[in-house]
All heavy atoms as TSV, in Angstrom:
chain	resi	resn	atom	element	x	y	z
A	1	MET	N	N	25.828	99.698	-101.407
A	1	MET	CA	C	24.831	99.406	-100.434
A	1	MET	C	C	24.699	98.013	-100.088
A	1	MET	O	O	24.577	97.848	-98.864
A	1	MET	CB	C	23.516	100.023	-101.095
A	1	MET	CG	C	22.359	99.945	-100.154
A	1	MET	SD	S	22.434	101.175	-98.891
A	1	MET	CE	C	20.944	100.793	-98.035
A	2	SER	N	N	24.818	97.202	-100.973
A	2	SER	CA	C	24.641	95.731	-100.648
A	2	SER	C	C	25.865	95.130	-99.836
A	2	SER	O	O	25.722	94.184	-99.192
A	2	SER	CB	C	24.629	94.941	-101.933
A	2	SER	OG	O	25.812	95.001	-102.681
A	3	GLU	N	N	27.008	95.898	-99.684
A	3	GLU	CA	C	28.130	95.554	-98.922
A	3	GLU	C	C	27.904	95.700	-97.506
A	3	GLU	O	O	28.409	94.954	-96.568
A	3	GLU	CB	C	29.349	96.325	-99.303
A	3	GLU	CG	C	29.834	96.018	-100.673
A	3	GLU	CD	C	31.021	96.978	-101.036
A	3	GLU	OE1	O	31.504	97.744	-100.199
A	3	GLU	OE2	O	31.432	96.886	-102.260
A	4	THR	N	N	27.016	96.627	-97.012
A	4	THR	CA	C	26.714	96.818	-95.641
A	4	THR	C	C	25.499	96.009	-95.050
A	4	THR	O	O	25.294	95.980	-93.921
A	4	THR	CB	C	26.440	98.345	-95.422
A	4	THR	OG1	O	25.322	98.764	-96.236
A	4	THR	CG2	C	27.772	99.104	-95.795
A	5	VAL	N	N	24.726	95.458	-95.866
A	5	VAL	CA	C	23.585	94.706	-95.550
A	5	VAL	C	C	24.005	93.328	-95.216
A	5	VAL	O	O	24.456	92.626	-96.130
A	5	VAL	CB	C	22.450	94.799	-96.591
A	5	VAL	CG1	C	21.285	93.994	-96.192
A	5	VAL	CG2	C	22.047	96.243	-96.830
A	6	ALA	N	N	23.792	92.839	-94.003
A	6	ALA	CA	C	24.002	91.471	-93.738
A	6	ALA	C	C	22.915	90.533	-94.005
A	6	ALA	O	O	21.739	90.879	-93.837
A	6	ALA	CB	C	24.265	91.325	-92.235
A	7	THR	N	N	23.211	89.512	-94.739
A	7	THR	CA	C	22.209	88.593	-95.189
A	7	THR	C	C	21.788	87.640	-94.013
A	7	THR	O	O	22.528	87.533	-93.003
A	7	THR	CB	C	22.742	87.772	-96.311
A	7	THR	OG1	O	23.880	86.942	-95.838
A	7	THR	CG2	C	23.078	88.628	-97.448
A	8	LYS	N	N	20.825	86.808	-94.232
A	8	LYS	CA	C	20.335	85.970	-93.198
A	8	LYS	C	C	21.392	84.819	-92.967
A	8	LYS	O	O	21.609	84.398	-91.875
A	8	LYS	CB	C	19.042	85.375	-93.630
A	8	LYS	CG	C	18.329	84.550	-92.614
A	8	LYS	CD	C	16.892	84.092	-93.084
A	8	LYS	CE	C	16.304	83.291	-92.038
A	8	LYS	NZ	N	14.868	82.942	-92.345
A	9	THR	N	N	22.087	84.514	-94.021
A	9	THR	CA	C	23.086	83.500	-93.888
A	9	THR	C	C	24.231	83.996	-93.142
A	9	THR	O	O	24.837	83.248	-92.312
A	9	THR	CB	C	23.550	83.057	-95.366
A	9	THR	OG1	O	22.491	82.631	-96.093
A	9	THR	CG2	C	24.573	81.963	-95.282
A	10	ASP	N	N	24.649	85.203	-93.335
A	10	ASP	CA	C	25.711	85.822	-92.522
A	10	ASP	C	C	25.350	85.935	-91.068
A	10	ASP	O	O	26.117	85.558	-90.125
A	10	ASP	CB	C	26.022	87.269	-93.049
A	10	ASP	CG	C	26.546	87.246	-94.417
A	10	ASP	OD1	O	27.134	86.333	-94.896
A	10	ASP	OD2	O	26.420	88.376	-95.155
A	11	LEU	N	N	24.165	86.197	-90.748
A	11	LEU	CA	C	23.742	86.318	-89.437
A	11	LEU	C	C	23.647	84.921	-88.748
A	11	LEU	O	O	24.038	84.683	-87.570
A	11	LEU	CB	C	22.354	86.921	-89.218
A	11	LEU	CG	C	22.245	88.443	-89.629
A	11	LEU	CD1	C	20.899	88.913	-89.565
A	11	LEU	CD2	C	23.197	89.203	-88.677
A	12	GLN	N	N	23.235	83.877	-89.485
A	12	GLN	CA	C	23.267	82.576	-88.945
A	12	GLN	C	C	24.677	82.031	-88.633
A	12	GLN	O	O	24.918	81.444	-87.723
A	12	GLN	CB	C	22.542	81.583	-89.904
A	12	GLN	CG	C	21.094	81.806	-89.926
A	12	GLN	CD	C	20.331	80.951	-91.045
A	12	GLN	OE1	O	21.008	80.469	-91.992
A	12	GLN	NE2	N	19.029	80.853	-90.987
A	13	LEU	N	N	25.613	82.345	-89.635
A	13	LEU	CA	C	26.980	82.014	-89.491
A	13	LEU	C	C	27.629	82.666	-88.206
A	13	LEU	O	O	28.307	82.054	-87.461
A	13	LEU	CB	C	27.754	82.344	-90.670
A	13	LEU	CG	C	29.353	82.041	-90.722
A	13	LEU	CD1	C	29.523	80.505	-90.587
A	13	LEU	CD2	C	29.924	82.541	-91.953
A	14	LEU	N	N	27.320	83.842	-88.092
A	14	LEU	CA	C	27.737	84.715	-86.852
A	14	LEU	C	C	27.197	84.062	-85.684
A	14	LEU	O	O	27.969	83.888	-84.614
A	14	LEU	CB	C	27.378	86.136	-87.083
A	14	LEU	CG	C	27.913	87.078	-85.902
A	14	LEU	CD1	C	29.463	87.100	-85.841
A	14	LEU	CD2	C	27.384	88.514	-86.110
A	15	ARG	N	N	25.975	83.653	-85.655
A	15	ARG	CA	C	25.344	83.094	-84.526
A	15	ARG	C	C	25.996	81.794	-84.178
A	15	ARG	O	O	26.270	81.399	-82.930
A	15	ARG	CB	C	23.814	82.927	-84.718
A	15	ARG	CG	C	23.057	82.228	-83.712
A	15	ARG	CD	C	23.146	83.084	-82.312
A	15	ARG	NE	N	22.381	82.413	-81.360
A	15	ARG	CZ	C	21.790	82.989	-80.290
A	15	ARG	NH1	N	21.990	84.283	-80.180
A	15	ARG	NH2	N	21.208	82.280	-79.399
A	16	SER	N	N	26.222	80.902	-85.154
A	16	SER	CA	C	26.889	79.622	-84.900
A	16	SER	C	C	28.214	79.740	-84.409
A	16	SER	O	O	28.701	78.969	-83.453
A	16	SER	CB	C	26.816	78.762	-86.135
A	16	SER	OG	O	27.652	79.294	-87.155
A	17	GLU	N	N	29.095	80.776	-84.836
A	17	GLU	CA	C	30.443	81.002	-84.372
A	17	GLU	C	C	30.311	81.480	-82.901
A	17	GLU	O	O	31.139	81.073	-82.096
A	17	GLU	CB	C	31.143	82.028	-85.211
A	17	GLU	CG	C	31.504	81.471	-86.614
A	17	GLU	CD	C	32.158	82.571	-87.495
A	17	GLU	OE1	O	32.283	83.781	-87.035
A	17	GLU	OE2	O	32.411	82.201	-88.605
A	18	PHE	N	N	29.343	82.313	-82.566
A	18	PHE	CA	C	29.182	82.754	-81.191
A	18	PHE	C	C	28.849	81.629	-80.372
A	18	PHE	O	O	29.346	81.589	-79.171
A	18	PHE	CB	C	28.101	83.902	-81.236
A	18	PHE	CG	C	27.905	84.402	-79.815
A	18	PHE	CD1	C	28.713	85.326	-79.253
A	18	PHE	CD2	C	26.746	84.046	-79.135
A	18	PHE	CE1	C	28.492	85.847	-78.046
A	18	PHE	CE2	C	26.453	84.502	-77.804
A	18	PHE	CZ	C	27.338	85.411	-77.300
A	19	ASP	N	N	27.944	80.756	-80.670
A	19	ASP	CA	C	27.572	79.638	-79.842
A	19	ASP	C	C	28.840	78.659	-79.693
A	19	ASP	O	O	28.993	78.232	-78.570
A	19	ASP	CB	C	26.428	78.800	-80.555
A	19	ASP	CG	C	25.067	79.585	-80.507
A	19	ASP	OD1	O	24.930	80.493	-79.646
A	19	ASP	OD2	O	24.246	79.284	-81.292
A	20	LEU	N	N	29.645	78.506	-80.698
A	20	LEU	CA	C	30.767	77.714	-80.597
A	20	LEU	C	C	31.779	78.284	-79.611
A	20	LEU	O	O	32.310	77.610	-78.767
A	20	LEU	CB	C	31.416	77.466	-81.900
A	20	LEU	CG	C	32.675	76.687	-81.967
A	20	LEU	CD1	C	32.513	75.271	-81.526
A	20	LEU	CD2	C	33.367	76.681	-83.375
A	21	LEU	N	N	31.936	79.563	-79.605
A	21	LEU	CA	C	32.805	80.187	-78.674
A	21	LEU	C	C	32.297	80.172	-77.319
A	21	LEU	O	O	33.098	79.951	-76.390
A	21	LEU	CB	C	33.103	81.775	-79.113
A	21	LEU	CG	C	33.794	82.624	-78.249
A	21	LEU	CD1	C	35.292	82.099	-78.264
A	21	LEU	CD2	C	33.807	84.102	-78.759
A	22	ARG	N	N	31.068	80.224	-77.214
A	22	ARG	CA	C	30.402	80.210	-75.841
A	22	ARG	C	C	30.694	78.841	-75.257
A	22	ARG	O	O	31.063	78.701	-74.108
A	22	ARG	CB	C	29.003	80.555	-75.923
A	22	ARG	CG	C	28.253	80.423	-74.586
A	22	ARG	CD	C	26.798	80.736	-74.645
A	22	ARG	NE	N	26.748	82.247	-74.563
A	22	ARG	CZ	C	25.610	82.831	-74.852
A	22	ARG	NH1	N	24.543	82.247	-75.102
A	22	ARG	NH2	N	25.584	84.158	-74.793
A	23	SER	N	N	30.540	77.773	-76.046
A	23	SER	CA	C	30.634	76.428	-75.586
A	23	SER	C	C	32.045	76.115	-75.230
A	23	SER	O	O	32.463	75.435	-74.313
A	23	SER	CB	C	30.138	75.394	-76.544
A	23	SER	OG	O	30.846	75.403	-77.688
A	24	GLU	N	N	33.020	76.733	-75.987
A	24	GLU	CA	C	34.485	76.495	-75.698
A	24	GLU	C	C	34.869	77.173	-74.399
A	24	GLU	O	O	35.630	76.613	-73.614
A	24	GLU	CB	C	35.348	77.116	-76.920
A	24	GLU	CG	C	35.303	76.221	-78.179
A	24	GLU	CD	C	36.045	76.823	-79.279
A	24	GLU	OE1	O	36.601	77.893	-79.111
A	24	GLU	OE2	O	36.019	76.211	-80.361
A	25	MET	N	N	34.294	78.311	-74.235
A	25	MET	CA	C	34.556	79.112	-72.902
A	25	MET	C	C	33.961	78.371	-71.758
A	25	MET	O	O	34.618	78.327	-70.650
A	25	MET	CB	C	34.021	80.548	-73.019
A	25	MET	CG	C	34.714	81.421	-73.969
A	25	MET	SD	S	34.081	83.059	-74.126
A	25	MET	CE	C	34.279	83.688	-72.488
A	26	ALA	N	N	32.807	77.734	-71.871
A	26	ALA	CA	C	32.239	77.019	-70.820
A	26	ALA	C	C	33.088	75.723	-70.467
A	26	ALA	O	O	33.299	75.354	-69.295
A	26	ALA	CB	C	30.856	76.598	-71.098
A	27	ALA	N	N	33.598	75.078	-71.544
A	27	ALA	CA	C	34.488	73.911	-71.311
A	27	ALA	C	C	35.791	74.293	-70.636
A	27	ALA	O	O	36.267	73.529	-69.650
A	27	ALA	CB	C	34.780	73.279	-72.685
A	28	GLN	N	N	36.345	75.513	-71.034
A	28	GLN	CA	C	37.534	75.961	-70.425
A	28	GLN	C	C	37.340	76.315	-68.936
A	28	GLN	O	O	38.115	76.032	-68.027
A	28	GLN	CB	C	38.112	77.115	-71.125
A	28	GLN	CG	C	39.295	77.682	-70.589
A	28	GLN	CD	C	40.627	76.811	-70.774
A	28	GLN	OE1	O	40.519	75.969	-71.679
A	28	GLN	NE2	N	41.527	76.905	-69.970
A	29	GLU	N	N	36.232	76.869	-68.666
A	29	GLU	CA	C	35.797	77.170	-67.263
A	29	GLU	C	C	35.714	75.949	-66.378
A	29	GLU	O	O	36.193	75.939	-65.277
A	29	GLU	CB	C	34.477	77.950	-67.220
A	29	GLU	CG	C	33.923	78.366	-65.852
A	29	GLU	CD	C	32.650	78.984	-65.877
A	29	GLU	OE1	O	31.987	79.159	-66.922
A	29	GLU	OE2	O	32.163	79.373	-64.756
A	30	ASN	N	N	35.095	74.859	-67.020
A	30	ASN	CA	C	34.929	73.661	-66.246
A	30	ASN	C	C	36.284	73.008	-65.952
A	30	ASN	O	O	36.689	72.496	-64.804
A	30	ASN	CB	C	34.065	72.638	-67.007
A	30	ASN	CG	C	32.638	73.054	-67.084
A	30	ASN	OD1	O	32.230	73.716	-66.205
A	30	ASN	ND2	N	31.904	72.542	-68.013
A	31	ARG	N	N	37.249	73.101	-66.890
A	31	ARG	CA	C	38.644	72.587	-66.690
A	31	ARG	C	C	39.316	73.377	-65.512
A	31	ARG	O	O	40.056	72.818	-64.692
A	31	ARG	CB	C	39.395	72.597	-67.918
A	31	ARG	CG	C	38.985	71.487	-68.915
A	31	ARG	CD	C	39.976	71.399	-70.115
A	31	ARG	NE	N	40.002	72.655	-70.956
A	31	ARG	CZ	C	39.241	72.877	-72.017
A	31	ARG	NH1	N	38.451	71.864	-72.409
A	31	ARG	NH2	N	39.364	73.862	-72.745
A	32	ILE	N	N	39.153	74.624	-65.561
A	32	ILE	CA	C	39.762	75.476	-64.478
A	32	ILE	C	C	39.212	75.137	-63.158
A	32	ILE	O	O	39.938	75.075	-62.188
A	32	ILE	CB	C	39.664	76.949	-64.870
A	32	ILE	CG1	C	40.598	77.324	-66.118
A	32	ILE	CG2	C	39.997	77.852	-63.632
A	32	ILE	CD1	C	40.206	78.761	-66.671
A	33	VAL	N	N	37.930	74.966	-63.055
A	33	VAL	CA	C	37.336	74.677	-61.812
A	33	VAL	C	C	37.671	73.344	-61.232
A	33	VAL	O	O	38.020	73.157	-60.098
A	33	VAL	CB	C	35.719	74.778	-61.941
A	33	VAL	CG1	C	35.069	74.107	-60.752
A	33	VAL	CG2	C	35.269	76.162	-62.162
A	34	ILE	N	N	37.874	72.372	-62.105
A	34	ILE	CA	C	38.314	71.017	-61.718
A	34	ILE	C	C	39.719	71.136	-61.200
A	34	ILE	O	O	40.092	70.571	-60.230
A	34	ILE	CB	C	38.132	70.025	-62.882
A	34	ILE	CG1	C	36.655	69.738	-63.147
A	34	ILE	CG2	C	38.912	68.733	-62.581
A	34	ILE	CD1	C	36.396	68.980	-64.380
A	35	LYS	N	N	40.590	71.856	-61.880
A	35	LYS	CA	C	41.971	71.878	-61.521
A	35	LYS	C	C	42.093	72.702	-60.273
A	35	LYS	O	O	42.837	72.260	-59.290
A	35	LYS	CB	C	42.813	72.638	-62.558
A	35	LYS	CG	C	43.031	71.817	-63.797
A	35	LYS	CD	C	43.882	72.526	-64.781
A	35	LYS	CE	C	44.123	71.649	-66.041
A	35	LYS	NZ	N	44.902	72.311	-67.033
A	36	LEU	N	N	41.396	73.739	-60.075
A	36	LEU	CA	C	41.436	74.465	-58.649
A	36	LEU	C	C	40.852	73.587	-57.624
A	36	LEU	O	O	41.362	73.640	-56.441
A	36	LEU	CB	C	40.509	75.746	-58.788
A	36	LEU	CG	C	41.285	76.862	-59.634
A	36	LEU	CD1	C	40.286	78.049	-59.757
A	36	LEU	CD2	C	42.621	77.267	-58.958
A	37	GLY	N	N	39.896	72.901	-57.792
A	37	GLY	CA	C	39.311	71.977	-56.841
A	37	GLY	C	C	40.395	70.963	-56.434
A	37	GLY	O	O	40.481	70.641	-55.162
A	38	GLY	N	N	40.984	70.318	-57.360
A	38	GLY	CA	C	42.101	69.312	-57.056
A	38	GLY	C	C	43.165	69.988	-56.214
A	38	GLY	O	O	43.723	69.360	-55.313
A	39	LEU	N	N	43.586	71.206	-56.564
A	39	LEU	CA	C	44.560	71.935	-55.861
A	39	LEU	C	C	44.097	72.188	-54.445
A	39	LEU	O	O	45.003	72.090	-53.416
A	39	LEU	CB	C	44.897	73.250	-56.588
A	39	LEU	CG	C	46.055	74.076	-55.889
A	39	LEU	CD1	C	47.296	73.382	-55.921
A	39	LEU	CD2	C	46.100	75.448	-56.668
A	40	MET	N	N	42.959	72.565	-54.195
A	40	MET	CA	C	42.419	72.764	-52.921
A	40	MET	C	C	42.424	71.540	-52.084
A	40	MET	O	O	42.858	71.511	-50.877
A	40	MET	CB	C	41.061	73.324	-52.954
A	40	MET	CG	C	40.852	74.835	-53.362
A	40	MET	SD	S	39.215	75.347	-53.584
A	40	MET	CE	C	38.513	74.915	-52.040
A	41	VAL	N	N	42.016	70.418	-52.611
A	41	VAL	CA	C	42.044	69.135	-51.933
A	41	VAL	C	C	43.521	68.752	-51.596
A	41	VAL	O	O	43.776	68.249	-50.401
A	41	VAL	CB	C	41.351	67.947	-52.776
A	41	VAL	CG1	C	41.648	66.617	-52.166
A	41	VAL	CG2	C	39.965	68.209	-52.917
A	42	THR	N	N	44.424	68.886	-52.408
A	42	THR	CA	C	45.799	68.598	-52.241
A	42	THR	C	C	46.374	69.539	-51.118
A	42	THR	O	O	46.974	68.931	-50.176
A	42	THR	CB	C	46.603	68.847	-53.509
A	42	THR	OG1	O	46.114	68.056	-54.524
A	42	THR	CG2	C	48.120	68.485	-53.229
A	43	MET	N	N	46.043	70.748	-51.039
A	43	MET	CA	C	46.469	71.560	-50.083
A	43	MET	C	C	45.976	71.233	-48.674
A	43	MET	O	O	46.685	71.391	-47.681
A	43	MET	CB	C	46.316	73.123	-50.471
A	43	MET	CG	C	47.098	73.540	-51.636
A	43	MET	SD	S	48.826	73.448	-51.296
A	43	MET	CE	C	49.180	74.392	-49.976
A	44	ILE	N	N	44.686	70.862	-48.684
A	44	ILE	CA	C	44.055	70.480	-47.426
A	44	ILE	C	C	44.773	69.292	-46.788
A	44	ILE	O	O	45.128	69.211	-45.621
A	44	ILE	CB	C	42.563	70.315	-47.600
A	44	ILE	CG1	C	41.852	71.610	-47.778
A	44	ILE	CG2	C	41.991	69.463	-46.329
A	44	ILE	CD1	C	40.457	71.446	-48.080
A	45	PHE	N	N	45.048	68.296	-47.634
A	45	PHE	CA	C	45.758	67.102	-47.218
A	45	PHE	C	C	47.134	67.435	-46.734
A	45	PHE	O	O	47.651	66.813	-45.668
A	45	PHE	CB	C	45.720	65.920	-48.254
A	45	PHE	CG	C	44.509	65.199	-48.352
A	45	PHE	CD1	C	43.835	65.169	-49.566
A	45	PHE	CD2	C	43.944	64.616	-47.191
A	45	PHE	CE1	C	42.640	64.487	-49.672
A	45	PHE	CE2	C	42.769	63.901	-47.382
A	45	PHE	CZ	C	42.161	63.804	-48.547
A	46	VAL	N	N	47.852	68.318	-47.460
A	46	VAL	CA	C	49.203	68.732	-46.980
A	46	VAL	C	C	49.182	69.418	-45.634
A	46	VAL	O	O	49.941	69.145	-44.759
A	46	VAL	CB	C	49.856	69.619	-48.064
A	46	VAL	CG1	C	51.132	70.245	-47.476
A	46	VAL	CG2	C	50.234	68.756	-49.327
A	47	LEU	N	N	48.222	70.356	-45.502
A	47	LEU	CA	C	48.160	70.993	-44.250
A	47	LEU	C	C	47.718	70.028	-43.125
A	47	LEU	O	O	48.227	70.162	-41.933
A	47	LEU	CB	C	47.111	72.189	-44.290
A	47	LEU	CG	C	47.470	73.415	-45.128
A	47	LEU	CD1	C	46.414	74.364	-45.317
A	47	LEU	CD2	C	48.757	73.975	-44.553
A	48	LEU	N	N	46.819	69.115	-43.319
A	48	LEU	CA	C	46.405	68.113	-42.322
A	48	LEU	C	C	47.657	67.209	-41.911
A	48	LEU	O	O	47.821	66.677	-40.789
A	48	LEU	CB	C	45.257	67.314	-42.742
A	48	LEU	CG	C	43.982	67.979	-42.839
A	48	LEU	CD1	C	42.929	67.183	-43.372
A	48	LEU	CD2	C	43.524	68.522	-41.468
A	49	ALA	N	N	48.460	66.981	-42.978
A	49	ALA	CA	C	49.696	66.064	-42.671
A	49	ALA	C	C	50.684	66.783	-41.966
A	49	ALA	O	O	51.331	66.154	-40.992
A	49	ALA	CB	C	50.142	65.580	-43.997
A	50	ILE	N	N	51.030	68.002	-42.178
A	50	ILE	CA	C	52.113	68.705	-41.568
A	50	ILE	C	C	51.675	69.514	-40.308
A	50	ILE	O	O	52.478	69.919	-39.515
A	50	ILE	CB	C	52.962	69.571	-42.536
A	50	ILE	CG1	C	52.115	70.711	-43.011
A	50	ILE	CG2	C	53.593	68.619	-43.605
A	50	ILE	CD1	C	52.990	71.768	-43.841
A	51	GLY	N	N	50.471	69.737	-40.172
A	51	GLY	CA	C	49.830	70.566	-39.161
A	51	GLY	C	C	50.223	70.232	-37.801
A	51	GLY	O	O	50.756	71.056	-37.067
A	52	PRO	N	N	50.046	68.944	-37.367
A	52	PRO	CA	C	50.455	68.667	-35.985
A	52	PRO	C	C	51.941	68.833	-35.702
A	52	PRO	O	O	52.290	69.272	-34.692
A	52	PRO	CB	C	50.083	67.114	-35.886
A	52	PRO	CG	C	49.020	66.889	-36.953
A	52	PRO	CD	C	49.330	67.917	-38.059
A	53	PHE	N	N	52.762	68.479	-36.762
A	53	PHE	CA	C	54.248	68.631	-36.442
A	53	PHE	C	C	54.576	70.026	-36.399
A	53	PHE	O	O	55.399	70.495	-35.577
A	53	PHE	CB	C	54.977	67.934	-37.671
A	53	PHE	CG	C	54.726	66.584	-37.815
A	53	PHE	CD1	C	53.891	66.056	-38.850
A	53	PHE	CD2	C	55.227	65.646	-36.916
A	53	PHE	CE1	C	53.695	64.729	-38.972
A	53	PHE	CE2	C	54.912	64.246	-37.022
A	53	PHE	CZ	C	54.120	63.875	-38.079
A	54	TYR	N	N	53.960	70.881	-37.163
A	54	TYR	CA	C	54.160	72.399	-37.104
A	54	TYR	C	C	53.743	72.888	-35.824
A	54	TYR	O	O	54.396	73.800	-35.277
A	54	TYR	CB	C	53.454	73.032	-38.302
A	54	TYR	CG	C	53.717	74.547	-38.348
A	54	TYR	CD1	C	54.885	75.064	-38.790
A	54	TYR	CD2	C	52.613	75.401	-37.978
A	54	TYR	CE1	C	55.091	76.465	-38.782
A	54	TYR	CE2	C	52.808	76.822	-38.004
A	54	TYR	CZ	C	53.955	77.311	-38.426
A	54	TYR	OH	O	54.199	78.641	-38.450
A	55	PHE	N	N	52.611	72.571	-35.370
A	55	PHE	CA	C	52.036	72.989	-34.005
A	55	PHE	C	C	53.035	72.617	-32.941
A	55	PHE	O	O	53.300	73.507	-32.013
A	55	PHE	CB	C	50.659	72.470	-33.875
A	55	PHE	CG	C	50.058	72.967	-32.556
A	55	PHE	CD1	C	49.472	74.195	-32.540
A	55	PHE	CD2	C	49.940	71.988	-31.478
A	55	PHE	CE1	C	48.836	74.599	-31.307
A	55	PHE	CE2	C	49.293	72.540	-30.314
A	55	PHE	CZ	C	48.816	73.777	-30.244
A	56	ARG	N	N	53.423	71.378	-32.958
A	56	ARG	CA	C	54.423	70.996	-31.900
A	56	ARG	C	C	55.679	71.757	-31.940
A	56	ARG	O	O	56.219	72.103	-30.862
A	56	ARG	CB	C	54.679	69.437	-31.947
A	56	ARG	CG	C	53.589	68.612	-31.377
A	56	ARG	CD	C	53.990	67.252	-31.161
A	56	ARG	NE	N	54.215	66.601	-32.401
A	56	ARG	CZ	C	53.350	65.653	-32.845
A	56	ARG	NH1	N	52.263	65.401	-32.282
A	56	ARG	NH2	N	53.557	65.116	-34.068
A	57	TRP	N	N	56.212	72.035	-33.095
A	57	TRP	CA	C	57.387	72.767	-33.238
A	57	TRP	C	C	57.268	74.264	-32.772
A	57	TRP	O	O	58.073	74.742	-32.010
A	57	TRP	CB	C	57.780	72.690	-34.794
A	57	TRP	CG	C	59.055	73.679	-35.066
A	57	TRP	CD1	C	60.297	73.400	-34.611
A	57	TRP	CD2	C	59.004	74.819	-35.770
A	57	TRP	NE1	N	61.132	74.339	-35.122
A	57	TRP	CE2	C	60.400	75.302	-35.885
A	57	TRP	CE3	C	58.133	75.637	-36.441
A	57	TRP	CZ2	C	60.803	76.487	-36.437
A	57	TRP	CZ3	C	58.400	76.793	-37.038
A	57	TRP	CH2	C	59.726	77.217	-37.047
A	58	VAL	N	N	56.091	74.868	-33.148
A	58	VAL	CA	C	55.854	76.286	-32.684
A	58	VAL	C	C	55.814	76.282	-31.107
A	58	VAL	O	O	56.270	77.058	-30.448
A	58	VAL	CB	C	54.622	76.789	-33.313
A	58	VAL	CG1	C	54.202	78.169	-32.633
A	58	VAL	CG2	C	54.839	77.025	-34.825
A	59	MET	N	N	55.045	75.300	-30.572
A	59	MET	CA	C	54.940	75.166	-29.045
A	59	MET	C	C	56.312	75.007	-28.387
A	59	MET	O	O	56.540	75.495	-27.361
A	59	MET	CB	C	53.933	74.087	-28.697
A	59	MET	CG	C	52.485	74.398	-29.056
A	59	MET	SD	S	51.957	75.836	-28.125
A	59	MET	CE	C	51.489	76.930	-29.463
A	60	SER	N	N	57.176	74.192	-29.090
A	60	SER	CA	C	58.557	74.027	-28.450
A	60	SER	C	C	59.303	75.381	-28.438
A	60	SER	O	O	60.127	75.583	-27.606
A	60	SER	CB	C	59.278	72.948	-29.161
A	60	SER	OG	O	59.688	73.297	-30.564
A	61	LEU	N	N	59.166	76.191	-29.479
A	61	LEU	CA	C	59.795	77.440	-29.622
A	61	LEU	C	C	59.306	78.405	-28.536
A	61	LEU	O	O	60.008	79.159	-27.875
A	61	LEU	CB	C	59.642	77.996	-30.988
A	61	LEU	CG	C	60.307	77.339	-32.136
A	61	LEU	CD1	C	59.985	78.163	-33.431
A	61	LEU	CD2	C	61.767	77.343	-31.918
A	62	VAL	N	N	58.055	78.322	-28.273
A	62	VAL	CA	C	57.396	79.208	-27.256
A	62	VAL	C	C	57.763	78.737	-25.818
A	62	VAL	O	O	57.839	79.559	-24.926
A	62	VAL	CB	C	55.804	79.236	-27.464
A	62	VAL	CG1	C	55.072	80.067	-26.338
A	62	VAL	CG2	C	55.541	79.849	-28.802
A	63	GLY	N	N	58.022	77.424	-25.655
A	63	GLY	CA	C	58.278	77.006	-24.391
A	63	GLY	C	C	57.278	76.332	-23.596
A	63	GLY	O	O	57.344	75.981	-22.534
A	64	THR	N	N	56.079	76.154	-24.269
A	64	THR	CA	C	54.972	75.443	-23.715
A	64	THR	C	C	55.193	73.955	-23.850
A	64	THR	O	O	55.449	73.465	-24.928
A	64	THR	CB	C	53.658	75.905	-24.332
A	64	THR	OG1	O	53.526	77.257	-24.347
A	64	THR	CG2	C	52.439	75.227	-23.695
A	65	PRO	N	N	55.061	73.202	-22.741
A	65	PRO	CA	C	55.272	71.749	-22.797
A	65	PRO	C	C	54.251	71.040	-23.531
A	65	PRO	O	O	53.067	71.429	-23.612
A	65	PRO	CB	C	55.422	71.352	-21.337
A	65	PRO	CG	C	54.892	72.411	-20.477
A	65	PRO	CD	C	54.843	73.701	-21.405
């Protein structure tokens, strides 16, 4: 019977492990958001850099001066 009853210490340990896991997941989420934001900024700069050249190339294929 005593094997199935969780003690107060067991519950506190479980709670602290859960809080640690939650904080680790939040930190991982922040790292992912930062990396995705950096990727978005990089892609915007790349598109802005090649956009005018690509537009002129497409227009030259279509035949519009």
